[in-house]
TIFILO-806331 format. One line per field, with one value per residue (C-alpha): residue number from 1; x, y, z. Coordinates in steps of 0.1 Angstrom, whole numbers, plus 5000, padded with zeros to 4 digits. Last residue first. Example, Ala and Ser with C-alpha at 12.3 -4.5 7.8 and 13.67 -1.06 7.14 Angstrom:
TIFILO-806331
num <- [2|1]
xx <- [5137|5123]
yy <- [4989|4955]
zz <- [5071|5078]
end
This chain:
TIFILO-806331
num <- [802|801|800|799|798|797|796|795|794|793|792|791|790|789|788|787|786|785|784|783|782|781|780|779|778|777|776|775|774|773|772|771|770|769|768|767|766|765|764|763|762|761|760|759|758|757|756|755|754|753|752|751|750|749|748|747|746|745|744|743|742|741|740|739|738|737|736|735|734|733|732|731|730|729|728|727|726|725|724|723|722|721|720|719|718|717|716|715|714|713|712|711|710|709|708|707|706|705|704|703|702|701|700|699|698|697|696|695|694|693|692|691|690|689|688|687|686|685|684|683|682|681|680|679|678|677|676|675|674|673|672|671|670|669|668|667|666|665|664|663|662|661|660|659|658|657|656|655|654|653|652|651|650|649|648|647|646|645|644|643|642|641|640|639|638|637|636|635|634|633|632|631|630|629|628|627|626|625|624|623|622|621|620|619|618|617|616|615|614|613|612|611|610|609|608|607|606|605|604|603|602|601|600|599|598|597|596|595|594|593|592|591|590|589|588|587|586|585|584|583|582|581|580|579|578|577|576|575|574|573|572|571|570|569|568|567|566|565|564|563|562|561|560|559|558|557|556|555|554|553|552|551|550|549|548|547|546|545|544|543|542|541|540|539|538|537|536|535|534|533|532|531|530|529|528|527|526|525|524|523|522|521|520|519|518|517|516|515|514|513|512|511|510|509|508|507|506|505|504|503|502|501|500|499|498|497|496|495|494|493|492|491|490|489|488|487|486|485|484|483|482|481|480|479|478|477|476|475|474|473|472|471|470|469|468|467|466|465|464|463|462|461|460|459|458|457|456|455|454|453|452|451|450|449|448|447|446|445|444|443|442|441|440|439|438|437|436|435|434|433|432|431|430|429|428|427|426|425|424|423|422|421|420|419|418|417|416|415|414|413|412|411|410|409|408|407|406|405|404|403|402|401|400|399|398|397|396|395|394|393|392|391|390|389|388|387|386|385|384|383|382|381|380|379|378|377|376|375|374|373|372|371|370|369|368|367|366|365|364|363|362|361|360|359|358|357|356|355|354|353|352|351|350|349|348|347|346|345|344|343|342|341|340|339|338|337|336|335|334|333|332|331|330|329|328|327|326|325|324|323|322|321|320|319|318|317|316|315|314|313|312|311|310|309|308|307|306|305|304|303|302|301|300|299|298|297|296|295|294|293|292|291|290|289|288|287|286|285|284|283|282|281|280|279|278|277|276|275|274|273|272|271|270|269|268|267|266|265|264|263|262|261|260|259|258|257|256|255|254|253|252|251|250|249|248|247|246|245|244|243|242|241|240|239|238|237|236|235|234|233|232|231|230|229|228|227|226|225|224|223|222|221|220|219|218|217|216|215|214|213|212|211|210|209|208|207|206|205|204|203|202|201|200|199|198|197|196|195|194|193|192|191|190|189|188|187|186|185|184|183|182|181|180|179|178|177|176|175|174|173|172|171|170|169|168|167|166|165|164|163|162|161|160|159|158|157|156|155|154|153|152|151|150|149|148|147|146|145|144|143|142|141|140|139|138|137|136|135|134|133|132|131|130|129|128|127|126|125|124|123|122|121|120|119|118|117|116|115|114|113|112|111|110|109|108|107|106|105|104|103|102|101|100|99|98|97|96|95|94|93|92|91|90|89|88|87|86|85|84|83|82|81|80|79|78|77|76|75|74|73|72|71|70|69|68|67|66|65|64|63|62|61|60|59|58|57|56|55|54|53|52|51|50|49|48|47|46|45|44|43|42|41|40|39|38|37|36|35|34|33|32|31|30|29|28|27|26|25|24|23|22|21|20|19|18|17|16|15|14|13|12|11|10|9|8|7|6|5|4|3|2|1]
xx <- [4751|4724|4738|4776|4795|4805|4843|4860|4883|4917|4926|4958|4957|4989|4983|4946|4945|4969|4952|4918|4931|4954|4925|4908|4945|4950|4918|4921|4956|4948|4915|4937|4965|4945|4916|4942|4971|4935|4928|4960|4968|4929|4913|4893|4895|4908|4888|4858|4875|4878|4844|4835|4865|4856|4819|4827|4855|4830|4806|4836|4849|4809|4810|4845|4832|4799|4821|4845|4818|4810|4847|4847|4887|4898|4867|4890|4915|4893|4881|4917|4930|4900|4908|4946|4936|4914|4941|4971|4955|4941|4976|4993|4970|4995|5022|5005|4999|5032|5045|5045|5056|5038|5047|5021|5048|5053|5013|5011|5040|5029|4996|5014|5029|5001|4986|5015|5016|4975|4973|5004|4984|4959|4972|5009|4995|4981|5006|5033|5012|5002|4971|4957|4998|5010|4979|4988|5028|5018|4997|5031|5056|5033|5031|5067|5068|5042|5061|5095|5074|5067|5102|5112|5086|5100|5135|5119|5101|5122|5149|5117|5112|5146|5147|5112|5118|5155|5170|5203|5213|5228|5235|5269|5283|5317|5295|5277|5292|5299|5263|5261|5283|5266|5229|5248|5227|5205|5177|5158|5165|5142|5160|5141|5153|5149|5140|5146|5127|5116|5117|5098|5100|5104|5103|5064|5067|5079|5059|5032|5042|5050|5026|5040|5037|5058|5088|5085|5084|5116|5138|5149|5181|5165|5150|5169|5183|5210|5237|5244|5217|5213|5245|5234|5203|5228|5249|5222|5202|5238|5238|5239|5268|5288|5268|5274|5292|5308|5337|5311|5300|5338|5345|5308|5313|5348|5330|5300|5328|5342|5312|5303|5331|5366|5382|5410|5401|5394|5362|5347|5338|5306|5297|5310|5296|5262|5268|5286|5251|5227|5246|5244|5212|5204|5192|5153|5133|5157|5178|5145|5155|5144|5170|5178|5199|5223|5254|5266|5296|5276|5246|5270|5288|5250|5241|5271|5263|5231|5242|5263|5238|5213|5234|5232|5196|5196|5210|5194|5158|5170|5186|5197|5186|5195|5177|5185|5157|5141|5106|5094|5121|5114|5102|5068|5043|5037|5057|5035|5003|5014|5021|4990|4972|4991|4984|4947|4942|4965|4946|4968|4959|4970|4990|5019|5025|5042|5068|5092|5077|5089|5103|5102|5119|5142|5109|5091|5104|5112|5068|5062|5083|5064|5030|5033|5051|5022|4997|5016|5022|4984|4986|5002|4974|4949|4925|4927|4919|4889|4878|4876|4865|4832|4825|4827|4805|4777|4780|4776|4744|4731|4735|4716|4688|4679|4690|4657|4666|4660|4667|4656|4682|4677|4692|4720|4729|4737|4761|4787|4784|4782|4814|4832|4817|4832|4865|4871|4859|4882|4913|4907|4903|4930|4957|4942|4950|4982|4989|4978|4999|5032|5059|5044|5038|5007|5011|5014|4980|4971|4986|4973|4937|4936|4952|4925|4897|4905|4912|4878|4858|4872|4870|4836|4827|4809|4797|4779|4762|4749|4735|4725|4697|4699|4706|4731|4730|4752|4736|4718|4738|4772|4760|4748|4781|4801|4783|4781|4814|4831|4807|4833|4864|4851|4829|4863|4860|4844|4874|4900|4878|4873|4913|4920|4901|4917|4896|4895|4894|4920|4913|4879|4870|4888|4870|4833|4848|4859|4822|4802|4820|4823|4787|4772|4790|4780|4745|4743|4742|4708|4693|4701|4692|4659|4652|4660|4668|4696|4723|4707|4697|4727|4745|4723|4727|4762|4763|4739|4763|4790|4778|4768|4799|4820|4805|4798|4840|4844|4823|4844|4877|4873|4859|4887|4913|4894|4893|4930|4942|4921|4941|4971|4978|4974|4945|4942|4909|4900|4880|4859|4854|4830|4809|4784|4812|4821|4793|4792|4827|4827|4791|4813|4844|4818|4806|4842|4858|4831|4827|4862|4868|4831|4857|4886|4870|4855|4877|4905|4936|4947|4953|4936|4933|4938|4960|4953|4974|4957|4975|4961|4972|4983|5019|5036|5025|5009|5008|4988|4999|4990|5011|5033|5054|5053|5087|5089|5063|5067|5109|5115|5096|5113|5146|5140|5126|5156|5178|5157|5161|5198|5206|5236|5226|5201|5186|5197|5188|5150|5130|5154|5150|5112|5106|5139|5113|5113|5149|5179|5181|5186|5215|5231|5227|5243|5270|5278|5274|5299|5326|5313|5322|5353|5364|5359|5321|5309|5338|5341|5306|5300|5326|5314|5280|5245|5253|5235|5209|5215|5216|5181|5163|5144|5133|5126|5094|5078|5084|5070|5039|5034|5038|5015|4990|4997|4982|5008|4994|4966|4969|4948|4950|4937|4908|4885|4863|4853|4850|4887|4882|4850|4872|4901|4879|4866|4898|4910|4882|4889|4927|4912|4893|4922|4948|4923|4946|4912|4910|4914|4935|4930|4955|4949|4971|4965|4986|4982|5009|5037|5020|5032|5007|5029|5060|5059|5056|5095|5107|5096|5121|5148|5146|5151|5132|5122|5088|5066|5068|5044|5019|4991|5007|4996|4962|4929|4908|4872|4853|4824|4810|4776|4769|4796|4781|4741|4755|4774|4744|4718|4750|4751|4709|4709|4735|4717|4682|4696]
yy <- [5435|5421|5440|5429|5468|5465|5449|5482|5470|5464|5437|5417|5392|5396|5418|5421|5387|5376|5397|5382|5346|5352|5356|5325|5305|5314|5300|5267|5265|5269|5241|5220|5219|5215|5187|5169|5169|5164|5128|5118|5126|5111|5129|5147|5187|5190|5165|5194|5221|5201|5196|5235|5249|5234|5247|5279|5282|5272|5299|5325|5312|5316|5350|5359|5341|5361|5395|5388|5380|5417|5421|5397|5398|5385|5356|5326|5340|5341|5306|5296|5307|5291|5256|5265|5267|5239|5217|5231|5229|5188|5180|5197|5173|5146|5164|5166|5127|5124|5137|5173|5183|5204|5238|5269|5280|5249|5243|5284|5277|5246|5266|5298|5276|5260|5293|5307|5276|5279|5314|5318|5294|5315|5344|5333|5319|5352|5373|5347|5349|5311|5312|5275|5261|5283|5266|5230|5237|5248|5221|5195|5219|5208|5178|5177|5189|5169|5135|5152|5156|5121|5113|5131|5112|5077|5084|5095|5065|5041|5056|5060|5022|5007|5028|5013|4977|4973|4943|4936|4913|4880|4882|4871|4869|4890|4916|4896|4910|4944|4949|4944|4969|4993|4985|4994|4984|4958|4952|4923|4903|4884|4859|4853|4831|4841|4820|4827|4827|4864|4866|4840|4839|4822|4835|4827|4798|4780|4790|4783|4745|4734|4712|4692|4695|4729|4707|4681|4706|4724|4697|4672|4653|4611|4585|4559|4526|4552|4530|4556|4559|4523|4524|4550|4534|4501|4523|4540|4504|4496|4524|4499|4478|4488|4501|4533|4546|4576|4560|4539|4574|4577|4537|4536|4571|4559|4525|4540|4562|4532|4514|4544|4544|4553|4565|4580|4614|4623|4633|4607|4599|4581|4611|4639|4624|4623|4662|4670|4659|4681|4709|4701|4693|4730|4733|4739|4746|4767|4775|4793|4819|4843|4871|4883|4912|4928|4937|4926|4904|4873|4882|4892|4857|4840|4864|4852|4810|4818|4838|4804|4787|4810|4814|4767|4776|4800|4775|4747|4763|4777|4799|4820|4849|4856|4882|4897|4915|4946|4957|4957|4945|4915|4910|4888|4877|4897|4931|4921|4923|4958|4976|4967|4977|5009|5015|5000|5030|5053|5050|5054|5079|5065|5085|5087|5049|5057|5069|5095|5128|5161|5190|5224|5251|5261|5263|5285|5320|5320|5307|5338|5359|5344|5350|5385|5393|5377|5398|5434|5432|5444|5482|5489|5476|5505|5513|5476|5465|5491|5479|5443|5448|5469|5442|5411|5439|5438|5398|5391|5415|5402|5368|5373|5393|5358|5361|5349|5315|5322|5289|5265|5235|5200|5196|5213|5190|5157|5161|5186|5187|5155|5148|5170|5153|5116|5137|5145|5115|5094|5117|5119|5083|5069|5094|5082|5043|5054|5077|5042|5023|5043|5038|5072|5066|5073|5107|5121|5113|5133|5163|5160|5155|5190|5203|5188|5197|5234|5233|5216|5237|5271|5258|5249|5287|5298|5265|5261|5295|5283|5251|5267|5288|5300|5338|5330|5333|5360|5359|5333|5310|5320|5310|5276|5268|5277|5258|5227|5223|5236|5209|5181|5200|5206|5173|5156|5156|5122|5109|5116|5101|5073|5071|5070|5036|5020|5005|4972|4950|4973|4980|4970|4989|5016|5021|5019|5043|5069|5063|5069|5099|5117|5107|5116|5147|5155|5147|5163|5197|5192|5186|5217|5239|5222|5234|5267|5300|5299|5313|5308|5272|5260|5270|5251|5215|5224|5225|5192|5174|5183|5178|5141|5132|5148|5129|5094|5097|5105|5076|5055|5066|5062|5031|5015|5026|5011|4980|4983|4984|4958|4935|4941|4922|4924|4913|4924|4907|4910|4889|4895|4866|4863|4835|4855|4876|4844|4843|4876|4872|4842|4859|4893|4870|4854|4887|4902|4874|4867|4903|4902|4874|4890|4927|4906|4892|4920|4942|4932|4950|4918|4897|4865|4831|4844|4832|4826|4829|4824|4836|4824|4854|4849|4831|4861|4844|4813|4791|4757|4726|4721|4752|4759|4794|4820|4839|4828|4799|4778|4786|4783|4753|4737|4745|4730|4700|4692|4697|4667|4647|4651|4635|4622|4591|4591|4552|4539|4571|4574|4553|4565|4601|4600|4579|4609|4636|4639|4647|4623|4609|4641|4647|4611|4626|4661|4639|4615|4642|4669|4635|4634|4670|4670|4635|4655|4647|4676|4695|4690|4694|4730|4741|4729|4747|4740|4704|4671|4675|4653|4621|4634|4622|4595|4617|4647|4644|4612|4631|4660|4649|4626|4659|4676|4649|4656|4691|4721|4754|4779|4778|4783|4782|4791|4812|4831|4795|4800|4767|4765|4803|4793|4766|4791|4812|4787|4770|4809|4811|4783|4794|4825|4807|4785|4813|4831|4863|4881|4906|4874|4876|4870|4876|4872|4874|4877|4862|4880|4907|4878|4850|4879|4905|4940|4913|4912|4948|4948|4916|4933|4963|4942|4923|4954|4983|4976|4982|4991|5021|5017|5033|5006|4987|5008|4987|4999|4985|4993|4971|4984|4954|4952|4991|4997|4977|4987|5020|5018|5002|5032|5055|5042|5039|5074|5084|5062|5077|5113]
zz <- [4810|4793|4761|4770|4758|4797|4784|4778|4751|4760|4744|4739|4762|4776|4806|4804|4802|4826|4851|4846|4850|4874|4904|4897|4892|4927|4937|4919|4932|4972|4965|4940|4970|5000|4986|4968|5000|5022|5009|5004|5045|5053|5084|5052|5061|5025|5011|5016|5003|4969|4963|4977|4959|4929|4923|4935|4907|4880|4899|4894|4859|4847|4855|4838|4807|4806|4816|4788|4761|4748|4750|4720|4703|4740|4746|4737|4758|4789|4782|4772|4807|4827|4812|4821|4858|4858|4842|4862|4893|4885|4876|4906|4927|4912|4929|4965|4956|4960|4994|5002|5037|5051|5073|5058|5042|5022|5015|5008|4980|4962|4959|4944|4919|4905|4904|4885|4861|4856|4852|4828|4803|4787|4791|4781|4746|4740|4738|4725|4689|4668|4691|4689|4681|4709|4729|4720|4730|4764|4771|4759|4777|4806|4803|4803|4834|4851|4837|4852|4887|4882|4879|4909|4927|4908|4926|4959|4961|4954|4983|5006|4995|5004|5035|5045|5033|5050|5037|5048|5014|5002|4967|4966|5005|5009|5024|5056|5080|5063|5064|5102|5106|5084|5098|5135|5164|5147|5175|5161|5126|5101|5080|5044|5019|4984|4955|4918|4883|4888|4928|4947|4984|5014|5049|5055|5040|5063|5092|5072|5057|5096|5098|5065|5029|5028|5046|5017|4993|5015|5012|5041|5031|5021|5045|5052|5026|5012|5019|5043|5058|5064|5077|5102|5114|5120|5141|5158|5172|5180|5211|5240|5229|5256|5285|5294|5321|5311|5298|5280|5260|5245|5237|5224|5205|5187|5178|5161|5144|5129|5121|5103|5081|5071|5102|5093|5084|5120|5134|5123|5085|5085|5111|5091|5059|5074|5089|5055|5036|5057|5048|5011|5011|5031|5061|5071|5101|5126|5093|5083|5106|5133|5153|5179|5198|5168|5172|5205|5194|5206|5183|5153|5155|5153|5121|5106|5113|5101|5068|5064|5063|5047|5016|5008|5013|4985|4969|4975|4967|4932|4913|4949|4968|5004|5020|5057|5071|5084|5076|5114|5138|5152|5188|5175|5201|5230|5216|5183|5205|5221|5189|5172|5202|5199|5161|5165|5193|5168|5136|5110|5084|5050|5024|5043|5048|5008|5024|5006|5027|5004|5019|4999|5023|4988|4966|4992|4994|4955|4951|4974|4956|4920|4935|4948|4912|4894|4917|4917|4882|4879|4894|4861|4845|4858|4834|4823|4860|4862|4831|4843|4875|4858|4833|4863|4882|4855|4846|4884|4886|4853|4868|4895|4886|4863|4823|4802|4778|4740|4727|4756|4763|4756|4724|4732|4765|4752|4725|4734|4770|4771|4753|4771|4803|4788|4779|4816|4829|4804|4814|4850|4855|4836|4858|4885|4875|4865|4899|4914|4890|4905|4880|4855|4821|4825|4840|4806|4799|4832|4815|4777|4795|4806|4777|4753|4776|4780|4743|4733|4754|4740|4705|4713|4727|4694|4683|4714|4716|4682|4691|4719|4696|4662|4671|4698|4732|4754|4789|4789|4761|4778|4812|4802|4783|4803|4832|4814|4808|4844|4858|4850|4866|4898|4898|4892|4931|4933|4912|4932|4959|4932|4925|4965|4969|4944|4923|4907|4877|4864|4830|4828|4868|4849|4820|4841|4867|4844|4822|4856|4868|4836|4823|4855|4857|4820|4828|4865|4847|4827|4861|4873|4838|4838|4876|4863|4885|4865|4893|4926|4914|4897|4927|4948|4924|4923|4962|4966|4946|4965|4996|4982|4963|4989|5017|5001|4988|5028|5036|5014|5025|5062|5053|5034|5058|5085|5064|5054|5090|5102|5076|5085|5115|5154|5176|5214|5230|5266|5289|5322|5344|5365|5356|5336|5322|5302|5285|5280|5268|5246|5224|5222|5211|5184|5173|5170|5152|5125|5120|5111|5091|5072|5067|5056|5021|5009|5022|4998|5017|5039|5003|5001|5017|5052|5081|5117|5146|5182|5213|5256|5277|5314|5314|5298|5264|5257|5225|5235|5240|5276|5281|5254|5257|5234|5225|5192|5189|5160|5153|5197|5196|5163|5174|5205|5184|5166|5197|5211|5174|5178|5212|5202|5219|5191|5181|5217|5231|5215|5243|5271|5264|5267|5300|5312|5309|5341|5341|5352|5319|5305|5325|5316|5278|5283|5298|5269|5244|5266|5261|5222|5220|5235|5216|5180|5167|5185|5179|5143|5135|5148|5125|5094|5104|5120|5136|5137|5117|5088|5111|5125|5094|5104|5137|5114|5092|5110|5144|5134|5121|5151|5171|5147|5157|5193|5192|5191|5199|5185|5148|5125|5085|5052|5068|5039|5037|5076|5099|5108|5120|5144|5160|5167|5182|5204|5211|5222|5245|5262|5265|5283|5308|5320|5319|5345|5357|5365|5338|5316|5286|5251|5221|5186|5158|5120|5088|5055|5060|5067|5043|5016|5006|5011|5012|4974|4968|4992|4970|4937|4950|4960|4928|4907|4901|4863|4864|4898|4923|4950|4952|4943|4968|4998|4989|4998|4978|4961|4940|4918|4895|4896|4906|4875|4855|4862|4857|4826|4807|4820|4804|4774|4772|4778|4753|4728|4734|4732]
end
């Protein structure tokens, strides 16, 4: 007893110190050898894209200055937070200087983005167009800057680079006084976090900082006659809301279920001592499962803990069964003797339950594996506590209360009546089979991990508003170019960019956002330099030859001969290897453009993937056909791909449940060595699970992964009911006690899972509805199966206490 108390105490301290919840949807995405694109999908769930949050501040009176001032204050506050990796509210002079140092010395490498564009740009017509463009630029208000760089950059390659960078870093945003602005009225701020957006312990303080700081700013602005509004877009807020909801459900379920179990025990046994003892297996099960899960996974998914809170329905079965039998049919040698009599049923029930969950350990869903481990450990610990900790603390000859006698009497009478009307009993399983037969053709599965979480309508609407202002790309749809290294991936991305330009011109897509705006492959950069060196015709073999042609072409448009000598000198130095080397990803990643670049690059098992986001794809198959001949280039639709993979692994999970069922039946058959008793123990669970599915389908529910997992709970408890009754079949005096035990077990289970069914969270509702309906059906079917297949017709009223 002391060892048990010490172990439970230590586990309680460990759980209290180490408990960390997560709401990451990646726990319910398939893992394993699923190909690079599936791994890409998992990486995207925690990539720089999801770590980025966008804040938009505007004033109801349209005062842009007030909005910009508020954004500057928010940016300063966020920049001081350790969890914030970077903050961008615009573009400052220091960044401009860094961009100049990065790109201007390399302008010779960035003249044109394709061979066709190079040929035209450096041909006679292209040079004429460049001269006209330079003349036009010299007439604009920005002429002073153009005059400074024109002698070294007559083709205006550097201003073209700046135009691409501005489009890449701001998207549809404008730059006003160095600040990102949308629609001329709203100031925009973007920041990225260090940790995953699903880590509430990190996201929570950041969101609280934003809330508190903006409330202060809004109050100050209100005093000056401005009404500021803050909107934001980011995964972090959704994850926080989901975790808060799950925590609330767990707390409510745990408190109400515990109170319900205590009330049930008080009504049944009228013994505070037994009430206290009933909580020992429950505490042992939940604490052991939580501690082992923390050791195995580091943190626990909220759905696992919610599922664990509902384990009350299983863990409490063992002490209820022990207490009821000891009160109604006590052994002459005390509680230990009662336990020895019912121990085979307890062990078989627990063993079959654990076997079912252990089978799920081979599923490809990390979240399901976590649930399987949690449940298996919790059940074993609850059984161990029932077997070893409870008997020494129980009275040897307890007196049954009037309610227990009444329940046993009613149960005994019910069994007698059913045995006398055996023919009518076939109606119950027949009705179950008919319902299952009608429902099976109508079964629909939702193969979408997002269906496991509830989306807050207000947050979603706000998120879509912000993304419409700032980032108008299709969520989860992109082109990915995969290579063995950055250079190979960038080479493919260069070609993808050219194909997508053609697709946009053909109306096959509306727009796209590419790393090509920031970085070209080294190969393309070298081709640009070679084209400048050789000129448009193969006969010009030097930089001087091209410079002469450029002088002639520009001279025809009124430019003074020799004015572009600095350009020729710089070109010659670059050709000789004395200038800047071509730009590579490592250099870009060390620049102010690091965030923009890293959000479009992923690593996949030693390879590199370059992402191109797209918008308004009219026909995905048409676009795929345009890219089909490019090696290892894919049009990636995250939602469609994950639905396909999800369906595949959901099917394999169902197969694992089926294998687990066969293993459970095999164990039951080995125990009884006869088909009749084995069917009596097994059929209630099987038909109960089928009835639960039928009820859900006929009620209009589409099934998801957690409906499938919940069927294991139904099968587990249904097998317990069948086994407990089958163990009593040769001792009719104990049948009444067993049925009254099952009634109490079912009440506690339905209480726990009924609360889950009322949750607004789709996953918790799936667990609650499936299990609640299935357990009720199993309770009804268990006595029926005993009489039809159990091989006993003896009256149950022979119980002395009944």
